C-alpha positions in Angstrom: 197.7 18.3 -102.9 199.2 15.2 -104.5 202.8 16.3 -103.9 202.0 17.1 -100.3 200.3 13.7 -99.9 203.3 11.9 -101.4 205.8 13.9 -99.2 203.7 13.3 -96.1 203.6 9.6 -96.6 207.3 9.4 -97.3 208.1 11.4 -94.2 205.9 9.2 -92.0 207.5 6.1 -93.5 211.0 7.4 -92.7 209.9 8.5 -89.1 207.8 5.9 -87.3 208.8 7.7 -84.1 210.2 11.1 -83.2 211.5 12.7 -80.1 210.0 16.2 -80.6 207.5 17.8 -82.9 210.2 20.2 -84.1 211.6 17.3 -86.1 208.6 17.6 -88.5 209.4 19.9 -91.4 207.4 23.2 -91.0 205.5 22.8 -94.3 204.2 19.4 -93.1 203.7 20.1 -89.4 200.0 21.0 -89.4 199.2 17.8 -91.3 201.6 15.4 -89.7 201.7 16.3 -86.0 198.2 14.8 -85.5 199.6 11.4 -86.6 201.7 11.0 -83.5 200.9 10.2 -79.8 203.0 11.8 -77.1 203.9 9.2 -74.5 204.5 10.1 -70.9 207.9 8.6 -71.1 210.0 7.4 -74.1 209.0 3.9 -75.2 208.7 1.7 -78.4 205.2 0.6 -77.6 201.9 1.6 -76.1 198.5 0.0 -75.4 195.2 1.2 -76.6 191.6 0.2 -76.9 189.9 0.2 -80.3 186.7 -1.4 -81.6 187.7 -2.5 -85.1 184.1 -3.6 -85.9 182.6 -0.2 -85.1 185.5 1.9 -86.3 187.5 0.3 -89.1 189.2 3.6 -89.9 190.7 4.0 -86.5 189.0 7.4 -85.8 187.9 6.5 -82.3 191.0 5.1 -80.6 191.6 5.5 -77.0 195.3 5.6 -76.1 195.6 4.3 -72.6 199.2 3.9 -71.5 202.7 2.6 -72.4 202.7 0.5 -69.2 200.6 -2.7 -69.7 199.4 -3.0 -66.1 198.4 0.7 -65.9 196.7 0.4 -69.3 194.7 -2.7 -68.1 193.6 -0.9 -64.9 192.4 2.1 -67.0 190.5 -0.2 -69.4 188.9 -2.1 -66.5 187.8 1.3 -65.1 186.2 2.2 -68.5 184.4 -1.2 -68.4 183.2 -0.4 -64.9 181.8 2.9 -66.2 180.3 1.1 -69.2 182.3 3.3 -71.5 184.0 0.2 -73.0 182.4 -3.3 -73.6 183.0 -5.9 -71.0 184.9 -8.0 -73.4 187.2 -5.2 -74.6 190.8 -6.1 -74.9 194.0 -4.0 -74.9 195.8 -3.8 -78.2 199.5 -3.2 -78.4 201.2 -1.0 -80.9 204.8 -2.2 -80.7 207.0 -1.0 -83.5 209.8 -3.3 -82.3 207.5 -6.3 -82.9 206.6 -5.0 -86.3 210.3 -4.8 -87.1 210.5 -8.7 -87.0 208.4 -8.8 -90.2 210.7 -6.3 -91.9 213.8 -8.2 -90.7 212.5 -11.4 -92.4 212.5 -9.4 -95.7 215.9 -7.9 -95.0 217.5 -11.2 -94.0 216.6 -12.6 -97.4 217.2 -9.4 -99.3 219.9 -7.3 -97.5 220.0 -5.0 -100.5 216.5 -3.7 -99.6 217.6 -2.6 -96.2 220.7 -1.0 -97.6 218.6 1.0 -100.1 216.2 2.1 -97.4 219.0 3.2 -95.1 220.6 5.1 -98.0 217.4 7.0 -98.4 217.3 7.8 -94.6 214.6 5.4 -93.5 214.7 4.9 -89.7 214.9 1.1 -89.4 216.3 0.9 -85.8 213.1 -0.1 -84.0 214.9 -0.8 -80.7 215.1 2.9 -79.9 212.5 4.4 -77.5 210.8 7.7 -78.3 208.5 10.3 -76.8 206.3 10.3 -79.9 205.0 7.3 -81.7 202.6 7.0 -84.7 198.9 6.7 -83.9 197.3 3.4 -84.8 195.6 5.0 -87.8 198.9 6.4 -89.1 200.8 3.3 -88.4 198.3 0.9 -90.0 197.0 3.1 -92.8 200.1 5.2 -93.7 203.3 3.8 -92.4 202.7 0.1 -93.3 201.3 1.1 -96.7 204.1 3.5 -97.5 207.0 1.3 -96.4 205.4 -1.7 -98.3 205.1 0.4 -101.5 208.7 1.6 -101.1 209.9 -2.0 -100.8 207.8 -3.0 -103.8 209.2 0.0 -105.8 212.8 -1.1 -105.0 212.0 -4.7 -106.1 210.6 -3.4 -109.3 213.6 -1.2 -110.0 216.0 -4.0 -109.3 214.2 -6.4 -111.7 213.4 -3.7 -114.3 209.6 -4.2 -113.9 207.3 -1.5 -115.3 206.1 0.3 -112.2 204.9 3.9 -111.7 204.9 5.7 -108.4 202.2 8.2 -107.4 204.4 11.0 -108.7 204.1 9.6 -112.2 200.3 10.0 -112.1 198.4 13.1 -113.2 198.1 15.8 -110.5 194.4 14.9 -109.6 195.1 11.1 -109.5 196.3 9.6 -106.2 196.1 5.9 -107.1 194.9 3.7 -109.8 194.0 0.8 -107.5 194.1 0.1 -103.9 
């Protein structure tokens, strides 16, 4: 299980968006395909409604639309039906915006970007895709995995004592969170 968990997280970190489910390796497909939303048209963002207070683990997320105006109309209709609180707001998952944070790191440390590209991480967030990570996968898997990979690269460069999950015993997934 640990090896599959590590491989799944690495695959997600390398593929924040895909064009087709067939891109997912067969042995990971049953696990990974549920971590992607299929958009009606290729895009780099979508809008959704989520109540963080009632659902901190992103289990009850409502994908609304990749068009902001249409998404707002749908959310307003849900408010009218009392299926969403009157003060509910749209949230945007925009991978192109998230790339700005990574670019700040890469601007100061271009070697990190080069190392990630060498290991086939998809860092071109300007591309639009039919399938994007769900909010749960993006916030809980992608961000964590890419951050851990960047930290591992820094540790390697500066010869710091760092152990990846693969270094742990088979029943151990992490020593701290």
